[in-house]
C-alpha positions as CSV (number, residue, x, y, z in Angstrom):
1,M,79.1,32.3,186.1
2,H,77.7,29.0,185.4
3,V,74.6,29.1,183.8
4,R,71.8,26.0,184.3
5,S,69.4,25.3,181.6
6,R,66.6,22.5,180.7
7,D,68.2,21.6,177.7
8,P,72.0,21.5,177.8
9,L,72.3,21.2,173.7
10,T,70.5,25.5,173.5
11,L,73.6,26.7,176.0
12,P,75.8,29.2,174.2
13,V,79.2,28.6,172.6
14,L,81.9,31.2,172.4
15,A,82.7,30.4,168.3
16,L,86.3,31.4,167.5
17,N,87.9,31.6,164.0
18,R,91.1,29.5,162.9
19,H,93.2,33.1,164.2
20,F,91.5,32.3,167.7
21,H,89.4,35.6,167.3
22,P,85.1,35.5,167.8
23,V,83.0,35.4,165.1
24,Q,79.9,34.3,166.8
25,V,77.7,32.6,169.4
26,T,76.2,29.5,168.7
27,T,74.0,26.8,170.6
28,A,76.0,23.7,172.0
29,R,74.1,21.4,169.8
30,R,75.8,23.5,167.3
31,A,78.9,23.0,168.5
32,F,78.7,19.2,168.9
33,L,78.1,19.0,165.6
34,L,81.0,21.0,164.3
35,L,83.0,18.8,167.0
36,F,82.0,15.3,166.0
37,G,82.1,16.7,162.3
38,G,85.8,17.5,163.0
39,A,85.3,21.3,161.8
40,A,86.3,22.4,165.2
41,H,87.8,21.6,168.6
42,A,86.5,22.4,171.5
43,L,89.1,24.7,174.3
44,D,88.9,23.6,177.8
45,E,89.3,26.3,180.6
46,A,93.2,26.1,180.5
47,G,92.9,26.7,176.4
48,D,93.8,23.6,175.1
49,V,92.2,22.5,172.5
50,H,90.4,18.5,172.3
51,D,89.0,17.0,169.2
52,F,86.0,15.0,169.8
53,L,87.4,12.0,171.2
54,S,90.0,13.5,173.5
55,W,86.5,16.2,174.9
56,R,84.6,12.5,175.2
57,R,87.4,12.0,177.6
58,L,87.2,15.0,180.2
59,P,85.2,14.3,183.3
60,V,82.4,16.5,184.0
61,R,82.8,18.7,187.0
62,D,80.2,20.1,189.1
63,S,80.8,23.7,187.7
64,D,80.4,22.2,184.3
65,D,77.2,21.4,182.4
66,G,76.8,18.1,181.0
67,L,74.9,16.0,178.5
68,P,73.4,12.8,179.3
69,I,74.8,10.3,177.2
70,V,74.7,6.7,177.2
71,G,77.3,5.7,179.8
72,G,77.4,9.2,181.8
73,S,77.8,12.7,180.7
74,L,79.2,14.6,178.0
75,R,81.0,18.1,179.1
76,V,79.3,21.4,177.1
77,P,82.2,23.3,175.4
78,R,82.1,26.9,176.8
79,V,85.2,27.9,173.6
80,L,84.8,26.4,169.9
81,H,87.5,26.7,167.5
82,L,86.4,26.5,164.1
83,R,89.6,24.8,162.3
84,R,89.1,26.6,159.0
85,Y,86.5,29.3,159.4
86,E,89.4,32.6,158.3
87,R,87.1,35.4,158.4
88,V,86.0,38.1,161.1
89,R,81.9,38.3,160.8
90,R,80.9,41.6,161.4
91,P,77.5,41.4,162.0
92,T,75.4,44.2,161.9
93,V,73.5,45.2,165.1
94,R,69.8,45.1,164.7
95,L,67.9,48.4,164.5
96,S,65.0,48.4,167.7
97,R,63.9,50.1,170.6
98,R,65.6,48.1,172.9
99,N,69.5,48.4,170.7
100,V,69.0,52.3,170.6
101,M,67.9,52.4,174.2
102,L,71.5,50.2,174.8
103,R,73.6,52.6,172.5
104,D,72.6,55.6,174.2
105,A,72.8,54.3,177.7
106,H,69.3,54.1,178.6
107,Q,69.8,58.3,178.8
108,C,67.9,61.3,177.3
109,Q,69.5,62.5,174.2
110,Y,68.6,65.8,175.1
111,C,68.7,66.9,179.0
112,S,70.9,63.6,179.6
113,K,68.1,62.4,182.6
114,R,68.1,58.8,182.9
115,P,64.4,58.3,183.9
116,P,63.1,54.3,184.3
117,V,62.8,52.7,181.0
118,R,59.2,53.3,181.2
119,D,59.6,57.0,180.8
120,L,61.8,56.8,178.1
121,N,60.5,57.2,174.1
122,I,62.9,56.8,170.7
123,D,62.6,60.5,169.2
124,H,63.0,61.0,165.2
125,V,65.7,63.7,165.0
126,V,64.1,64.8,162.1
127,P,60.4,63.7,162.4
128,R,58.6,61.4,160.3
129,S,56.1,64.0,158.9
130,R,59.7,66.0,157.4
131,G,60.5,62.4,156.1
132,G,62.9,61.4,158.7
133,V,63.0,57.4,158.6
134,D,64.3,54.6,160.8
135,S,68.1,54.6,160.9
136,W,70.7,54.6,163.6
137,E,71.4,58.1,162.7
138,N,67.9,59.3,162.8
139,L,66.8,57.3,165.8
140,V,67.8,58.5,169.5
141,T,66.5,58.2,173.3
142,A,64.6,60.5,174.8
143,C,62.8,61.1,178.0
144,R,59.2,61.6,177.4
145,P,59.4,66.0,179.0
146,C,62.0,66.5,175.9
147,N,59.6,64.3,173.4
148,L,57.0,66.6,174.0
149,R,58.7,69.8,174.6
150,K,60.3,68.9,170.9
151,G,57.2,67.4,169.5
152,R,57.1,67.7,165.5
153,R,60.2,70.1,164.9
154,T,63.7,69.4,164.7
155,P,66.2,69.6,167.6
156,E,67.5,73.5,166.4
157,E,63.7,74.7,166.0
158,A,62.8,73.9,169.3
159,S,66.1,75.1,170.4
160,M,67.7,72.0,171.9
161,R,70.7,70.5,171.5
162,L,71.9,66.6,171.5
163,L,74.2,64.9,173.6
164,R,75.8,63.2,170.5
165,A,75.4,62.5,167.0
166,P,73.3,59.5,166.8
167,T,75.5,56.8,164.5
168,A,74.8,53.1,164.4
169,P,77.6,51.0,166.7
170,R,80.1,49.4,165.4
171,W,79.9,44.7,166.4
172,S,82.6,43.6,168.5
173,A,82.9,41.0,170.7
174,S,81.6,42.8,173.5
175,M,78.8,43.8,171.8
176,L,77.1,40.2,172.2
177,L,77.0,40.7,175.7
178,L,75.4,44.6,175.4
179,L,73.0,43.3,173.1
180,G,71.2,41.0,175.1
181,R,73.3,37.9,175.0
182,P,74.1,35.1,177.9
183,Q,76.8,36.8,180.5
184,P,79.8,34.9,179.0
185,F,81.8,32.0,180.9
186,K,85.0,32.9,182.5
187,E,86.4,30.6,179.6
188,W,85.1,33.6,177.6
189,E,86.7,36.5,178.6
190,P,90.5,36.4,177.5
191,F,89.0,35.7,174.3
192,L,85.9,38.6,174.4
193,K,88.7,40.9,176.0
194,S,91.3,40.8,172.8
195,A,88.1,41.2,170.4
């Protein structure tokens, strides 16, 4: 996939730790700073590693995004290798209505129907009126009829069963896609599959 942007410095770049495991998605602006400063190398479509000077010599092809510079254009890297970064970053997934619905695959957790998103609600398994909190373990996607039927009761009191117990999703590189990050470039695929 080819992403076009008015500002090539805002394009997404997949950052890998020194062991070539994905750790985050950054911007092309940050990638160029790290590349120019020697803290990172850019990977081309063949997986070859380039420092800034060798990256600068690569041509900008039709399938590439380019950054206009004096005397031509600089190819925007898709993948960045952080030379000294060791850790595998495991950020938490932010709790939000959208992310709860993504975790539940836009499916009512009581009746398993998949109505349009506008007809879905977020339900507190233990109602707030009973001390229920906003947490991954207490929030589920529910269709309006099921949410109304359950009301301010627990699922047991309403004689309703959850399809599965709600849990916090574990972060993985594939979560970048699931949670609304830009779709990966073909250069990202080998790294996301291995994560």
